[in-house]
C-alpha positions in Angstrom: 10.9 -28.6 34.7 7.7 -26.9 33.5 5.9 -28.6 30.7 5.4 -26.3 27.7 1.9 -24.8 27.3 0.3 -22.4 25.0 1.2 -18.8 25.7 -2.5 -17.9 25.9 -3.0 -20.3 28.7 -0.1 -18.8 30.7 -1.3 -15.3 30.1 -4.9 -16.2 31.2 -3.4 -17.5 34.4 -1.2 -14.5 35.1 -3.9 -12.0 34.2 -6.8 -13.9 35.7 -8.8 -13.5 32.5 -10.5 -15.7 29.9 -8.5 -17.5 27.2 -10.0 -15.2 24.5 -9.0 -12.1 26.4 -5.5 -13.5 26.8 -5.4 -14.1 23.0 -6.3 -10.5 22.4 -3.5 -9.2 24.7 -1.1 -11.4 22.8 -2.3 -10.4 19.3 -2.2 -6.8 20.4 1.5 -7.0 21.0 1.3 -6.5 24.8 3.0 -9.7 25.8 6.8 -10.5 25.9 8.5 -13.8 26.4 12.0 -13.2 27.9 11.8 -9.6 26.7 10.7 -10.4 23.1 7.2 -9.5 21.9 5.3 -12.6 20.9 2.1 -12.2 18.9 1.1 -15.9 18.5 -1.3 -17.2 21.2 -0.3 -20.8 20.3 3.4 -20.1 21.0 4.7 -22.7 23.5 6.3 -21.5 26.7 7.9 -23.3 29.6 9.9 -21.6 32.3 10.5 -18.4 30.4 9.6 -15.0 31.9 6.2 -13.8 30.7 5.5 -10.0 31.0 2.3 -8.2 30.2 2.6 -4.5 29.5 1.0 -2.1 32.0 -0.6 -0.4 29.1 -2.3 -3.6 27.9 -6.0 -3.2 26.9 -8.7 -5.1 25.2 -9.6 -2.5 22.6 -10.6 -4.1 19.3 -7.8 -4.5 16.9 -9.1 -2.4 14.1 -8.4 -3.1 10.4 -5.6 -1.0 8.9 -4.8 0.4 5.5 -1.2 0.6 4.3 0.5 2.9 1.8 3.6 1.4 0.1 6.1 3.1 -2.2 6.7 0.2 -4.6 10.1 0.3 -6.3 10.2 -0.5 -10.0 10.8 -4.2 -10.7 8.3 -5.6 -8.2 5.0 -7.2 -9.2 1.9 -5.6 -7.8 -1.1 -7.3 -9.3 -0.4 -6.7 -13.0 1.8 -9.6 -13.9 5.4 -10.5 -13.0 8.6 -9.9 -15.0 11.6 -12.3 -14.9 13.2 -12.2 -11.5 10.5 -9.9 -10.0 9.3 -10.2 -6.5 5.9 -9.4 -5.1 5.5 -5.9 -3.6 3.6 -7.4 -0.7 6.9 -8.9 0.5 7.9 -5.4 1.6 5.2 -5.3 4.2 7.4 -6.2 7.2 8.0 -4.2 10.4 11.5 -3.3 9.4 10.2 -1.3 6.3 7.9 1.0 8.3 8.9 4.5 7.4 10.6 6.5 10.1 8.2 9.4 9.3 5.0 7.4 10.0 2.8 9.6 12.1 0.0 7.0 12.9 1.3 6.1 16.4 0.6 2.4 15.6 3.0 -0.3 16.6 3.5 -2.6 13.6 1.9 -5.9 14.4 1.9 -9.2 12.5 -1.8 -9.0 12.4 -1.6 -5.6 10.6 0.6 -7.1 7.9 -1.5 -10.2 7.1 -4.7 -10.5 5.1 -3.9 -7.3 3.3 -5.8 -6.8 0.0 -4.0 -5.0 -2.9 -6.4 -2.3 -4.1 -4.4 -0.3 -6.6 -2.4 -2.6 -8.9 0.7 -1.2 -10.6 2.8 -2.5 -13.5 6.1 -4.1 -12.5 8.2 -1.6 -14.3 6.4 1.4 -12.7 7.1 2.7 -9.2 5.0 4.6 -6.7 2.0 4.5 -4.5 0.3 1.2 -3.9 -2.6 0.7 -1.4 -3.2 -2.4 0.7 -6.2 -2.6 3.1 -7.9 -4.8 5.6 -10.8 -2.3 5.9 -13.9 -3.2 4.0 -14.9 0.5 3.8 -11.7 1.5 2.1 -11.9 -1.5 -0.2 -15.4 -0.6 -1.2 -14.5 3.0 -1.8 -11.5 2.1 -4.0 -13.5 -0.5 -5.9 -16.8 1.4 -6.5 -15.1 4.7 -7.3 -12.3 3.1 -9.5 -13.6 4.7 -12.7 -13.8 8.2 -11.3 -10.9 8.3 -8.8 -8.0 10.4 -10.1 -4.5 9.0 -10.2 -1.5 11.3 -10.5 1.5 9.9 -12.3 4.9 11.3 -13.2 6.1 9.9 -16.5 9.7 10.0 -17.8 9.7 10.2 -21.6 12.0 10.3 -24.6 11.5 11.5 -28.2 9.9 14.6 -29.7 6.3 15.3 -29.1 4.1 15.8 -32.1 2.9 19.3 -32.9 -0.2 20.0 -30.8 0.5 16.8 -28.9 0.1 18.3 -25.4 -3.2 19.8 -26.4 -4.3 16.5 -27.7 -3.3 14.7 -24.5 -5.5 17.2 -22.7 -8.4 16.3 -25.0 -8.6 19.9 -26.3 -8.4 18.8 -29.9 -9.9 15.3 -30.0 -10.0 12.4 -27.7 -8.6 8.9 -27.7 -10.0 5.4 -27.5 -8.1 2.6 -25.7 -9.0 -1.0 -26.3 -12.2 0.2 -28.0 -13.2 2.3 -25.0 -13.3 6.1 -25.2 -11.1 7.7 -22.6 -12.2 10.5 -20.4 -10.6 13.8 -19.7 -7.0 14.1 -18.5 -4.8 16.8 -17.2 -1.3 16.6 -18.7 1.5 19.1 -18.2 5.3 19.3 -18.6 7.3 19.1 -15.3 10.6 19.6 -17.2 12.0 18.8 -20.6 11.7 15.0 -20.2 9.0 14.6 -17.6 5.2 14.8 -17.9 2.6 14.9 -15.2 -0.6 13.0 -15.8 -3.8 13.4 -13.7 -6.4 11.1 -15.0 -9.5 9.2 -13.7 -10.0 5.5 -14.1 -6.5 4.8 -15.2 -6.2 1.5 -17.1 -3.1 -0.6 -17.4 -1.1 0.5 -20.5 -3.2 3.6 -21.0 -0.4 6.1 -20.3 2.1 4.4 -22.6 -0.5 4.3 -25.3 -1.2 8.0 -25.0 2.4 8.9 -25.0 3.1 6.8 -28.1 0.2 8.4 -29.9 1.9 11.8 -29.7 5.4 10.5 -30.6 6.8 9.9 -27.1 8.4 6.8 -25.6 7.9 6.0 -21.9 11.1 5.4 -19.9 9.6 5.2 -16.4 6.5 6.0 -14.4 5.8 6.9 -10.8 2.3 7.1 -9.3 2.4 9.8 -6.6 -1.3 10.1 -5.7 -4.5 8.1 -5.5 -7.6 10.2 -5.0 -6.9 12.7 -2.3 -4.1 10.6 -0.7 -0.5 11.5 -1.8 2.6 9.4 -1.4 4.6 12.6 -0.5 8.0 11.8 0.9 7.6 8.1 1.6 10.9 6.5 0.6 11.0 3.7 -2.0 10.5 0.3 -0.5 8.9 1.6 2.7 5.4 1.8 3.9 3.2 3.8 6.3 -0.2 3.5 7.8 -3.1 5.5 6.4 -3.9 8.2 8.9 -7.4 8.5 10.4 -8.0 11.9 8.7 -6.8 10.8 5.3 -9.6 10.0 2.9 -9.4 8.7 -0.7 
């Protein structure tokens, strides 16, 4: 009987490479144990069959950015509601959207150490951005006050006379928590749905604006952050940010 050893040690022997290189092959998803991909270098193996993909390479595992369509009812950085679960719990391989065009194979390494960059209220749904890439994190942090968010808002009630013009700051502006609000673009999508495009969105800001003109918010969905749109991403699923997509 073969005594169990670390998978990295066995791969190093089979590949005639260093232990660190073996760890990279494993973390890159190139190694299977009895036909199952194992991504943990410390995984213990005995007499199992170890295979290394013919396509295996030692290219650096680059940090990735993930776009998630958060369903309403999940916490995403703005406080939980009773019974709510964290949106980050949806970042599992089984929730990768069928329409993802990145070509990436979902690895455990991709789905760990992800920083939430665009918080969203529990009762709202829509686009949430997670990233491991310091460049994306810096962009979303430094440009937070000027980056435009597009939000579809379901409302009830009768809008006050001139309310739409006021929301667009054509008559006079608003202050929220003592801070003057910048320009926004607001339009009707249908009889009960408004489209907001505003920069530096603050938690509670849209509900405040709607209430100021006689409307009550029933639901909100964020569909765009900067130049990146959620598009047809299904609720509860995620995809990788493509190389040519920039916020």
